[in-house]
N, C-alpha and C positions, 0 to 999 in steps of 0.2 A: 290630689290637691283640692282644697275647698275654695270654690270660686265665689261664695256668697258675699264676701266682703267687698268685692270689686266688680261683680257682674250682676246687673239687675235682670232677673228672669222675665221673659216676655209674658204678657197676659194671654189668656186663652181666647181664641177666636172661634166663633161658630161657623163651621164649614160643612159642606156636603161630603158624602163618602167618596165621591169621585175627585174631589179637589185636593190639591197638594197639602193644604193645611191639615187634612185628616191624617196625613202620613207623618207629620213632623212631631218629633219628640224633643226633650230638653236635656238629655244626658248624653255625653260623648260615647259613641260606640266604635268598635273596631271597624276599619274599612268603610267609614261613613263620610258624609259631607257635613261640615260644621260651619254654620253661619254665626258670625259675631259682628255686631254693629258698634261703631265708634263715634263718639261725639266731640272728640278733641280736634279742633281745627286751628290751633294756634300756629301750626307750621305753614298755614296759608293765610294768616292775618285775621283769622276768626277767633272765637273763644272756645272754652272747654266745658261750658255748662251742659248738663244732661239734656239731650234733645229727644224729641218724641218721634220715634220711627213707626208709629201706629199706621200712618197713611200708607207707607211702603209695604208694611206687613199685610195690611188689609188687601192691597192689590195683589201681593204675591200669594197669599194663602188661598185665594179663590181661583187660582189658575189650576188647570188639569194636572193630575199626577200621572196621566197616561199609563204606561206599563213600567214605570220606574221601579227598580228593585233595590237600588242602593239606599241605605238608611239616610235620612236627612234630619239634622239636629239644628234647632235654633237655640243657641246658648244664651242669647239675650244681648244686653247693652253694656259695654265696658264703661265703668266709671273712670273718669279722667284723673290722673295723678296731679299732685301739687305743681309739678313742672312737666314740660314736654318729655324730658328724659324719664320721669317716673312712669308716664303713660307707655312709653316704648318698653320699659322694663316689664311692666305688668303684662302687656300684650305678648312679649316674648315668652313669658312663663306659660301663658295659655297655649301659645303655638307649640311649645315643646311637648305639652301633654298630647296635643293632637297628633304630632309626628310620632310620638311613642306608640300611639294606637293606630298608626297608618291611616289616620283620617285626613281628609283634605280640608284645611281651613279656608273659608271664603270670608274675607274681612271686607265689610261694607261701611263706607263713611270714613270720616277722618280726613286729614290732609295727606297729600301725596308722599310726604316724608315717611309715613309708616311703611312704605316699601322697604325702607332700611331694616325695620324690625322683622319683616317677612324673610328678607335675605339672611339676616343675622341668625335667626332661629333655625332656618333650614340649613345653614352652613354647619351647624353642629351635627347634623344627621347625614348630609350629602356633600360630597366633595365634587369639584369641577361642575359647578351649577350652570345650567343653561337658563339664562334670564331674558325674557322678552317683555318689553314695556311698550304700551300704546300711550303716547303722550305727544302733544303738539310742541312741547318745550324740551330742549336739551340744555340743562344747566349744570355746570361743573364748578360752581362758585365754592370758595373755601370759607370756612368759618367754624368757630367752636360750637355755636348753637346749631342744632339740626333743624332744618326746615325744608320746604319743597324745592329750594334752590341749591341746597348743599348736600342733600342725602346721597345723590348719585356720585359725587366726588368722594364722599366718605366710603362708599362701597368700593370704588376703584382704588382708593388709596390705602385701604386697610390691609396690613401685612398678613393677617390671619384669615382673610376671606379668599375663597377658592372659586373663581369664576372662569368657566370654560368658554362660553359664548355669550355675547350681549347683542340683542337685536332691538333697535329703537324704531318703532313704527308710528306713522302719523305726524312726523315732523313737518312743520310749516316754516319755510325759510324766512318769511317776512317777520316772524316773531322771535328770531333767534340771533344770538351773537355768532359771528363767523368763527371766532376762535374755538368755541365749544364744539362746533360741528367739525372743524379741522382736527381737533385733538381726538375725537372719536374715530375719525377716518384713519388717522395716523396709526392707531393701535389695531386697525383692521376689524373693528366692529361694524356691524351693518346698520345703516341708516336708510329708512324707507320713507319717502315723502307721502303726504296725504293723497296726492293725485294718483299714486300707484296703488292705493288701497280701495279706491272708489269703484263701485259697481260690481266688483267680483272679488272673492277671497282667494281665487286660484293662485295668483302670483305670490301672495304672502303666506299662504298656508304652510310652506316648509319651515317658516320661522316659529311656528307653534308646535310642530309635530313632535319635537324632542324636548320641549320646554319643561323644566322643573318648576319654575316660578314665572307667573305672568301677573303684571299689575296694569291696571287701566286707569289713566288719569281722565276724569270726566271732562276736563277742559278740552280734550281732543274731540268731543262730541258737539255738534252744532246745537245752539240753543234756539228754541222756538217759543215766542211769547215770554213767559217768565224764565229767567236764567236757569239752565240745567246744572251749571257747575259754579264753583267758587270764582272762577275767572272766565266768565262766559265769552264765547266766540261766535261770530256770525258764520264762520267756515269751520267745517269739521266733518266727521263721519255722521251720516244721517241715521235716523231711527232704525231702518231696516238693516243698514250696513253694520251697525254696532251689534245688533242681535245676532247677525250671521257670524261676526267675529267672536262673540261670546261662545257660540257653539263650537267654533274651531278651537278655542282655548280648551274647552272641555274634552275635545277629541285628542288632546296631547297624550302620547303614550307614556309619558313620565311625570305627568302633572302631580305636584305635591302641595302647592300653595297658590292662592289667588287673592289679589286685592283690587277693590274698586273704590278709588279715592277721589277726593275733591268734589263729590256730589254736593249740590246746594241743599243742605239739610234745612235751611231756613225757608225753602220754597213751600208754598201752600198749594201748588198746582197739582191737581190730580193726574194730569198727563205726564208730568215729570215723575211722579210716584209710579205710574203705570210703566213707564219706560224702564226705570231702574229695576222694578219687579220682574219685567220680562227679560231683561238682561241676565238676571240671576237664573231665571227659569231656563233660558237657552243654554247657559253654562252647564246646568245640571243635566239637561237633555244630552249634551255632548259627552259628559262623563259617563252617563248610563250607556250610551251607544258604544263608547270605547271599551267599557267593561264587558260588553257582550261579544266583542271580537275574539276570534280564535287565537290562541297563543302560537300555534304552529303556522308559519307563513311560508309561502313559496314565491319564488321570484323568477321572472323572465329576464334574461340578460341581452342587452343590445350593445354592439360595439360601433363606435363612430370615429371616423378619421377627420382630424382637424389639424391642418398644417403638417401633414405626414406623421402625426402622432395618434395613437389609438387610445380612445377613452371608453370606459364602460358605463352604461346606465342600466339600472334595474327597475323593473316594474313589479310591485306587489300585486299578485293575481287576485287577491281578495279585495283589497281596498282601492286598487288602481292608482296608488300613489307611487311616485318616482323617487329614485335615489341615484346619486352619482358616486361611482367607485367600483373597484373590482375585488374588494376584500370579501372573503367568505363570511365574515361576521358583519351583518347588516348594521350593527351599532357603529362600525368604523366607516360607514358610507355616509355621505352628506345628503340630507333631504333636499329634493329639488322639485321642480314642476314639469309637467309635460311640455310646457313652452320652452324650458331650458333644453330639453332633448331635441325638440323640433328645430331650435335655433342652432344647436350643435351640428345637426345634419346639414345645415346650410353653410357651415364653416365658421360660426361665431360661438365661442365658448364663454359662458358667463364667468367673469374673473373671480367671483365669489367661490366658485367650485374648485379652483386651483390654488387658492391662497393658503390652504391648510396643509 
């Protein structure tokens, strides 16, 4: 497919040989990471005019490439369609090409409703999708027009969409309707509050481990000085925490698509540009680390008695990550944390582990 009509190629940046910018190319390759920037913010009450991502690229390109081996492509900036639906259609066409080439698309910018396009495009290639979203808002509003409030309801309500697990992380209860939260819980999807994500990624790492798709709503990140997101919040993940979570996203064993949405593209703050650039960098670091892991894995099995019933936990001897279940196929076991195992030894079994 010829992208020239609806993607503006990025300009060249002068970088040192050790910087990641020296590694970046502009054409999609097999098994690569593909960056694409979006200017359409109509789904979050903004406009669709072409925005300048130079400040973000300038901060990103000058970061270290370390020993990264995976090819990195900067495809450019997506030109918005006449309508929001047109933009979604164009993006899905680009995503399809990436999936055909086993590339991981990383979509940056645009409103949070573009999560729908990422899910829709991936659904054509992968069934039973594991979707993890970091967002302070849970909205299941209905409506013909797709926007940041309706896209999740459209994903859950579409008959031809195949979703296996949905994990919603970073929810803040004072910002949400009780009914939306109740509905998510009724279908036994996971909701994790912001307080449970702070200071350490250990408790919520299992929600990323098997994720096919992860989207990050920048509204879940605290703003400092100039607003970081389209709907800035005084409370949220801090700068260090969100970078740590971006690395966890990259470490997913099944990762196929990533979105970072609702960033305040109208910001002129260099610090905001730096943070977004470093979020992308830590994501790439996680993907590179995961690609270096051995395919053959070995597991230690531990049995625990809870209320006179025996349960099995497995520990990956290479990664030190934990799973719940006694199935010989590790894909049928549930990712969990060391804390889940320790609490089971004390007689308390996390309800999440037994609901499936």
